[in-house]
Backbone as JSON, one array per atom type, in Angstrom:
{
  "sequence": "XXXXXXXXXXXXXXXXXXXXXXXXXXXXXXXXXXXXXXXXXXXXXXXXXXXXXXXXXXXXXXXXXXXXXXXXXXXXXXXXXXXXXXXXXXXXXXXXXXXXXXXXXXXXXXXXXXXXXX",
  "N": [[26.36, -35.98, 29.81], [27.08, -33.7, 31.15], [28.1, -32.17, 29.09], [25.81, -31.63, 27.56], [24.4, -30.02, 29.34], [26.11, -27.75, 29.48], [25.91, -26.98, 26.82], [23.19, -26.21, 26.62], [23.16, -24.12, 28.49], [24.91, -22.37, 27.17], [23.45, -21.81, 24.82], [21.21, -20.53, 25.97], [22.46, -18.28, 27.16], [23.41, -17.05, 24.83], [21.02, -16.41, 23.48], [19.9, -14.7, 25.38], [21.83, -12.63, 25.43], [21.63, -11.73, 22.79], [19.0, -10.73, 22.78], [19.25, -8.67, 24.68], [21.07, -6.95, 23.39], [19.61, -6.39, 21.01], [17.15, -5.29, 21.91], [17.69, -3.42, 23.95], [20.32, -2.16, 23.85], [20.86, -1.55, 21.1], [18.35, -0.65, 19.71], [15.76, -0.72, 17.14], [15.66, 2.01, 14.98], [13.07, 4.06, 14.36], [11.66, 5.62, 11.53], [9.92, 8.34, 10.06], [7.78, 7.68, 7.43], [6.22, 7.69, 4.21], [3.64, 6.88, 1.8], [4.5, 8.12, -0.52], [7.19, 7.74, -0.58], [7.56, 5.22, -1.42], [8.47, 2.68, -3.83], [7.68, 3.01, -7.33], [5.91, 0.99, -8.37], [4.82, 0.0, -6.01], [3.54, 2.26, -5.08], [1.56, 2.46, -7.0], [0.1, 0.14, -6.46], [-0.77, 0.8, -3.89], [-2.45, 2.92, -4.54], [-4.38, 1.52, -5.99], [-5.44, 0.0, -3.91], [-6.5, 2.03, -2.31], [-8.62, 2.89, -3.95], [-10.1, 0.51, -4.02], [-10.81, 0.25, -1.32], [-12.34, 2.55, -1.05], [-14.46, 1.86, -2.71], [-15.71, -0.01, -1.15], [-16.3, 1.24, 1.39], [-17.18, 3.82, 0.79], [-16.21, 6.29, 1.75], [-15.33, 9.24, 1.02], [-13.81, 11.35, 2.03], [-11.84, 10.12, 3.64], [-10.58, 8.61, 1.66], [-9.57, 10.67, 0.06], [-7.73, 11.79, 1.83], [-5.89, 9.71, 2.01], [-5.08, 9.57, -0.67], [-3.81, 12.01, -0.91], [-1.31, 11.57, 0.06], [0.19, 10.62, -1.97], [2.03, 11.4, -5.04], [0.86, 14.32, -6.85], [-1.69, 13.96, -9.33], [-1.34, 11.28, -9.79], [-3.43, 9.44, -9.76], [-4.96, 9.72, -12.16], [-2.92, 9.32, -14.04], [-2.02, 6.68, -13.5], [-4.41, 5.22, -13.8], [-5.09, 5.67, -16.52], [-2.81, 4.62, -17.77], [-2.94, 1.95, -16.99], [-5.34, 1.25, -18.22], [-4.54, 1.42, -20.87], [-2.72, -0.65, -20.84], [-4.35, -2.79, -20.62], [-5.4, -3.88, -18.25], [-7.41, -5.88, -15.96], [-11.03, -5.48, -15.7], [-12.02, -5.51, -13.05], [-10.08, -4.24, -11.62], [-9.84, -1.76, -12.86], [-12.39, -0.5, -12.89], [-13.08, 0.32, -10.16], [-11.04, 2.28, -9.86], [-11.7, 4.12, -11.9], [-14.25, 4.95, -11.04], [-13.6, 6.11, -8.58], [-11.98, 8.23, -9.45], [-13.91, 9.65, -10.93], [-15.65, 10.42, -8.84], [-14.02, 12.17, -7.55], [-14.09, 14.22, -9.27], [-12.67, 14.03, -11.58], [-12.46, 13.07, -14.82], [-11.9, 11.27, -17.74], [-12.14, 10.75, -21.29], [-11.27, 8.15, -21.83], [-11.69, 6.83, -19.44], [-14.45, 6.81, -19.28], [-15.68, 4.64, -20.55], [-15.21, 2.57, -18.74], [-16.63, 3.42, -16.58], [-19.21, 3.13, -17.5], [-19.31, 0.38, -17.89], [-19.18, -0.52, -15.31], [-21.54, 0.26, -14.21], [-24.27, -0.07, -12.01]],
  "CA": [[25.32, -35.19, 30.43], [27.64, -32.4, 31.49], [28.22, -31.44, 27.82], [24.47, -31.18, 27.21], [24.09, -28.91, 30.24], [26.86, -26.58, 29.03], [25.34, -26.58, 25.54], [21.93, -25.51, 26.9], [23.54, -22.85, 29.12], [25.47, -21.52, 26.12], [22.33, -21.35, 23.97], [20.42, -19.57, 26.76], [23.23, -17.05, 27.27], [23.44, -16.44, 23.51], [19.72, -15.8, 23.23], [19.78, -13.56, 26.3], [22.7, -11.55, 24.95], [21.04, -11.2, 21.55], [17.84, -9.93, 23.16], [19.75, -7.47, 25.34], [21.62, -6.06, 22.36], [18.57, -5.99, 20.08], [16.06, -4.51, 22.5], [18.12, -2.37, 24.85], [21.51, -1.42, 23.46], [20.77, -1.08, 19.72], [16.99, -0.88, 19.22], [15.44, -0.24, 15.81], [15.34, 3.44, 14.9], [11.93, 4.25, 13.47], [11.69, 6.86, 10.76], [8.65, 8.66, 9.41], [7.76, 7.37, 6.01], [4.91, 7.88, 3.61], [3.51, 6.15, 0.54], [5.25, 8.82, -1.58], [8.56, 7.26, -0.54], [7.59, 3.87, -1.94], [8.79, 2.48, -5.23], [6.53, 3.35, -8.17], [4.94, -0.1, -8.46], [4.11, -0.08, -4.74], [2.63, 3.41, -5.05], [0.41, 2.1, -7.84], [-0.69, -0.83, -5.7], [-1.41, 1.57, -2.81], [-3.54, 3.64, -5.19], [-5.43, 0.53, -6.28], [-6.06, -0.35, -2.64], [-7.33, 3.18, -1.91], [-9.85, 2.82, -4.75], [-10.87, -0.66, -3.58], [-11.38, 0.58, -0.01], [-13.4, 3.53, -1.31], [-15.58, 1.13, -3.29], [-16.38, -0.74, -0.07], [-16.82, 2.07, 2.47], [-17.7, 5.09, 0.25], [-15.75, 7.41, 2.56], [-14.53, 10.05, 0.11], [-12.86, 12.15, 2.8], [-10.72, 9.25, 3.99], [-9.88, 8.27, 0.42], [-8.81, 11.85, -0.35], [-6.58, 11.9, 2.74], [-4.92, 8.69, 1.59], [-4.57, 9.95, -1.98], [-2.95, 13.19, -0.75], [0.04, 11.11, 0.4], [0.86, 10.25, -3.22], [2.29, 12.55, -5.9], [-0.33, 14.82, -7.54], [-1.95, 13.45, -10.67], [-1.04, 9.86, -9.94], [-4.65, 8.67, -10.0], [-5.27, 9.75, -13.59], [-1.79, 8.71, -14.77], [-2.02, 5.23, -13.31], [-5.63, 4.66, -14.38], [-5.0, 5.67, -17.98], [-1.75, 3.69, -18.18], [-3.45, 0.6, -16.8], [-6.32, 1.01, -19.28], [-3.76, 1.16, -22.08], [-2.06, -1.95, -20.69], [-5.37, -3.83, -20.67], [-5.63, -4.51, -16.94], [-8.79, -6.37, -15.82], [-12.07, -4.53, -15.3], [-12.2, -5.44, -11.6], [-9.08, -3.29, -11.13], [-10.02, -0.45, -13.48], [-13.68, 0.12, -12.57], [-12.98, 1.11, -8.92], [-10.2, 3.46, -10.09], [-12.47, 5.08, -12.69], [-15.3, 5.51, -10.16], [-12.94, 6.98, -7.61], [-11.59, 9.44, -10.18], [-15.14, 10.38, -11.22], [-16.15, 11.03, -7.6], [-13.11, 13.28, -7.23], [-14.29, 15.25, -10.27], [-11.73, 13.84, -12.67], [-12.96, 12.06, -15.74], [-11.35, 11.39, -19.08], [-12.9, 9.9, -22.22], [-10.82, 6.77, -21.69], [-12.3, 6.25, -18.24], [-15.9, 6.76, -19.42], [-16.09, 3.28, -20.9], [-15.18, 1.75, -17.54], [-17.73, 3.86, -15.73], [-20.44, 2.53, -18.05], [-19.25, -1.08, -17.64], [-19.39, -0.81, -13.89], [-22.81, 0.81, -13.75], [-25.1, -1.12, -11.39]],
  "C": [[25.81, -33.78, 30.72], [27.76, -31.55, 30.23], [26.87, -30.86, 27.41], [24.08, -29.97, 28.07], [24.82, -27.64, 29.8], [26.33, -26.06, 27.68], [24.07, -25.76, 25.75], [22.22, -24.16, 27.56], [24.1, -21.89, 28.08], [24.4, -20.97, 25.19], [21.52, -20.29, 24.71], [21.16, -18.24, 26.9], [23.28, -16.32, 25.92], [22.13, -15.75, 23.18], [19.53, -14.58, 24.12], [20.61, -12.37, 25.86], [22.14, -10.92, 23.68], [19.83, -10.32, 21.86], [18.26, -8.62, 23.82], [20.28, -6.47, 24.31], [20.51, -5.52, 21.47], [17.51, -5.09, 20.66], [16.52, -3.34, 23.34], [19.27, -1.52, 24.31], [21.41, -0.83, 22.06], [19.36, -1.31, 19.16], [16.81, -0.29, 17.81], [15.08, 1.24, 15.88], [14.21, 3.61, 13.89], [12.04, 5.6, 12.78], [10.3, 7.08, 10.16], [8.77, 8.34, 7.93], [6.33, 7.57, 5.5], [4.84, 7.07, 2.33], [4.27, 6.82, -0.61], [6.7, 8.35, -1.64], [8.7, 5.85, -1.1], [8.06, 3.85, -3.39], [7.53, 2.68, -6.06], [5.49, 2.23, -8.23], [4.17, -0.29, -7.15], [3.17, 1.1, -4.56], [1.37, 3.1, -5.86], [-0.49, 1.1, -7.13], [-1.43, -0.14, -4.55], [-2.61, 2.33, -3.38], [-4.7, 2.69, -5.51], [-6.17, 0.14, -5.01], [-6.92, 0.79, -2.09], [-8.67, 3.12, -2.64], [-10.72, 1.65, -4.32], [-11.53, -0.39, -2.22], [-12.52, 1.59, -0.16], [-14.64, 2.85, -1.88], [-16.39, 0.42, -2.2], [-17.04, 0.2, 0.93], [-17.4, 3.42, 2.03], [-17.35, 6.3, 1.1], [-14.79, 8.25, 1.71], [-13.48, 10.87, 0.85], [-11.62, 11.33, 3.16], [-9.9, 8.89, 2.75], [-9.05, 9.45, -0.07], [-7.59, 12.05, 0.54], [-5.49, 10.9, 2.33], [-4.27, 9.07, 0.26], [-3.6, 11.14, -1.88], [-1.51, 12.8, -0.41], [0.85, 10.7, -0.82], [1.13, 11.49, -4.06], [1.03, 13.0, -6.63], [-0.46, 14.23, -8.94], [-1.73, 11.97, -10.83], [-2.27, 9.02, -10.24], [-4.96, 8.59, -11.5], [-4.16, 9.04, -14.38], [-1.84, 7.19, -14.7], [-3.24, 4.61, -13.98], [-5.53, 4.59, -15.9], [-3.91, 4.72, -18.49], [-2.24, 2.25, -18.07], [-4.54, 0.26, -17.82], [-5.59, 0.67, -20.57], [-3.08, -0.21, -22.03], [-3.06, -3.11, -20.7], [-5.57, -4.57, -19.36], [-7.1, -4.93, -16.83], [-9.76, -5.3, -15.33], [-12.22, -4.41, -13.79], [-11.15, -4.56, -10.93], [-9.42, -1.88, -11.61], [-11.32, 0.24, -13.09], [-13.62, 0.89, -11.25], [-12.11, 2.37, -9.09], [-10.97, 4.54, -10.86], [-13.57, 5.73, -11.85], [-14.72, 6.48, -9.15], [-12.55, 8.31, -8.26], [-12.83, 10.29, -10.48], [-15.66, 11.1, -9.97], [-15.26, 12.15, -7.1], [-13.24, 14.42, -8.25], [-13.33, 15.17, -11.44], [-12.29, 12.74, -13.56], [-12.36, 12.32, -17.11], [-12.19, 10.5, -20.0], [-12.51, 8.42, -22.11], [-11.5, 6.08, -20.52], [-13.81, 6.06, -18.39], [-16.4, 5.34, -19.73], [-16.14, 2.38, -19.67], [-16.23, 2.17, -16.55], [-19.04, 3.25, -16.2], [-20.46, 1.03, -17.81], [-19.59, -1.41, -16.21], [-20.68, -0.27, -13.35], [-23.68, -0.31, -13.18], [-26.39, -1.36, -12.15]]
}
């Protein structure tokens, strides 16, 4: 019984010490980051999510603010590359519509704009 008590006390002290060190003595240092700092495949996914969100809420201003955090020209580059790779229409149509609403349209994207016409 005495061993069990010392074991529980040791576990409690270990957890307490770990919390003290983690929260007070050496807390996490937060750094400013942006989508531009992400790996390329994550940037592309972020771009896809921007287009999907725009398709739902139609808030062009918010979508432009989000897009401004990525390298310039990434919308057209990613959309055309994904068209060439044969990605599904449910991914490409929102990207093509978003590009069109931003005033960017290429002949490659036109086919996806016509497919997604209501």
